[in-house]
C-alpha positions in Angstrom: 20.2 3.0 -30.3 22.3 5.2 -28.0 20.0 8.1 -28.7 16.9 6.0 -27.7 18.6 4.9 -24.6 19.7 8.4 -23.7 16.2 9.6 -24.2 14.6 6.6 -22.1 17.0 7.4 -19.2 16.0 11.2 -19.2 12.2 10.3 -19.3 13.1 8.1 -16.4 14.8 10.7 -14.4 12.0 13.1 -15.1 9.6 10.5 -13.7 11.9 10.0 -10.5 12.0 13.7 -9.9 8.3 14.2 -9.9 7.9 11.3 -7.8 10.2 13.0 -5.2 8.4 16.1 -5.4 4.9 14.1 -4.9 6.6 12.4 -1.8 7.9 15.9 -0.4 4.4 17.0 -0.9 2.6 14.3 1.1 5.2 14.5 3.8 4.2 18.1 4.2 0.8 17.1 4.3 1.4 14.6 7.0 3.2 17.2 9.0 0.8 20.0 8.7 -1.9 17.6 9.6 0.1 16.1 12.8 0.4 19.5 14.2 -3.2 20.9 14.5 -1.9 24.6 15.2 0.0 24.6 12.0 -3.0 23.3 10.1 -5.1 26.2 10.9 -2.7 28.7 9.2 -3.7 30.1 5.7 -0.8 28.7 3.8 -1.0 25.3 5.5 -4.7 25.0 4.5 -3.8 25.8 1.0 -0.8 23.2 0.9 -3.4 20.6 2.4 -6.1 21.5 -0.1 -3.6 20.8 -2.8 -2.2 17.8 -1.4 -5.5 16.2 -0.7 -5.8 15.4 -4.3 -2.6 13.4 -4.0 -3.6 11.2 -1.3 -6.3 8.7 -2.0 -8.9 7.1 0.5 -7.2 3.6 0.8 -9.6 2.7 3.7 -7.4 3.6 6.7 -8.1 6.2 9.3 -6.8 9.1 11.2 -5.9 9.1 14.9 -5.6 12.0 16.9 -2.1 13.3 18.1 -1.2 14.9 21.3 -0.7 18.0 19.3 -4.1 18.9 18.5 -3.7 17.4 14.9 -4.4 14.0 13.2 -2.1 11.3 11.8 -3.3 10.5 8.6 -2.6 6.7 7.8 -3.7 7.0 4.3 -1.1 9.9 3.6 1.6 7.5 5.4 0.6 4.7 3.0 0.6 6.7 0.0 4.2 8.3 0.8 5.2 4.6 1.4 3.9 3.6 -2.2 5.5 6.8 -3.8 8.9 6.1 -2.5 8.6 2.4 -3.4 7.8 3.5 -7.0 10.6 6.0 -7.0 13.0 3.0 -5.9 11.6 0.9 -8.7 12.2 3.6 -11.5 15.9 4.3 -10.2 16.3 0.3 -10.4 15.1 0.4 -14.0 17.0 3.5 -14.9 20.2 1.4 -14.1 19.9 -0.7 -17.4 19.8 2.1 -19.5 23.4 3.6 -19.7 
């Protein structure tokens, strides 16, 4: 029984780590899009292409920023969902000690 709990706790920790990595990538997507000059750099284009797969179309729009970029509400909502899911997994992980 102890081995199963340890394995399940490890699995939940890995899920939490993946959710944190996804949150960092979505946050990078938001920051790069917010600053328009940053979005024109080649490395930033690659990052936004990769992170665009993580951000679903939730029906929210984008608004222009004073920095020649856009704020993507879909990415902001996705970041909130990812962080809420990470919090929920960390709460569940407490019960497997």
